[in-house]
C-alpha positions in Angstrom: 0.0 0.0 0.0 1.4 3.4 -0.9 1.9 6.0 1.8 -0.8 8.3 0.5 -3.5 5.7 1.1 -2.0 4.4 4.4 -4.2 5.4 7.4 -2.7 7.4 10.3 -0.8 5.0 12.6 -3.4 5.5 15.4 -6.2 4.4 13.1 -4.2 1.6 11.6 -3.6 0.2 15.1 -7.4 0.0 15.7 -8.1 -2.0 12.6 -9.3 -5.5 13.2 -7.0 -8.0 11.5 -8.4 -11.2 13.0 -12.2 -11.0 12.9 -12.8 -14.4 14.5 -10.9 -13.5 17.6 -11.3 -9.7 17.4 -7.6 -9.1 17.4 -6.5 -5.6 16.5 -3.5 -4.6 14.4 -1.8 -3.0 17.4 -2.0 -6.2 19.4 -0.3 -8.2 16.6 2.2 -5.5 16.0 3.2 -5.5 19.7 3.6 -9.3 19.7 5.8 -9.1 16.7 7.9 -6.3 18.1 8.2 -8.4 21.3 9.7 -11.3 19.4 6.9 -13.3 17.9 8.3 -13.5 14.4 6.5 -16.6 13.1 2.8 -17.4 12.6 2.8 -19.9 15.4 4.5 -17.5 17.8 2.0 -14.7 16.9 -0.9 -17.2 17.3 0.4 -18.2 20.7 0.7 -14.6 21.9 -2.5 -13.2 20.4 -4.8 -16.1 19.1 -4.7 -14.4 15.6 -4.8 -17.0 12.8 -6.5 -19.6 15.0 -10.2 -18.8 14.4 -13.0 -20.9 13.0 -12.4 -19.3 9.5 -9.2 -21.4 9.2 -6.8 -18.5 9.3 -7.9 -16.1 6.6 -5.9 -13.3 8.4 -2.7 -15.3 8.0 -1.5 -13.5 4.9 -2.0 -10.1 6.6 -0.1 -11.3 9.7 2.7 -12.6 7.5 2.9 -9.2 5.8 3.1 -7.5 9.2 6.0 -9.8 10.3 7.9 -9.1 7.1 7.3 -5.3 7.3 8.4 -5.1 10.9 11.5 -7.3 10.3 12.4 -5.0 7.3 12.1 -2.0 9.6 14.4 -3.6 12.1 17.0 -4.4 9.5 16.8 -0.9 8.1 17.1 0.6 11.6 20.1 -1.5 12.4 21.9 -0.4 9.3 21.6 3.3 10.1 
C-alpha cells in the first residue's frame, strides 16, 4: 500500500486483523515487536490466525511480520 493511502498509525492500530478472535493490528504489531516473528508465535501470543475461519488473516499477519522485520533491518543499518 502506498503511503498516500495508508491510514494514520493510530487508526491503523485500531483496525481488526483477525475477525474471528477480534484481534487488532496494534496487538499483533506489539507481539511481533516483542519477538513473535513466526505465525505460530503470533498465534500463541494473540490467538490471531486460530479462528474458525481457518486463518484467513494469516497473509496479513505474514505481511506484518515481514514489514516489521524489514524496519528492524533498516534501523540496524543506520
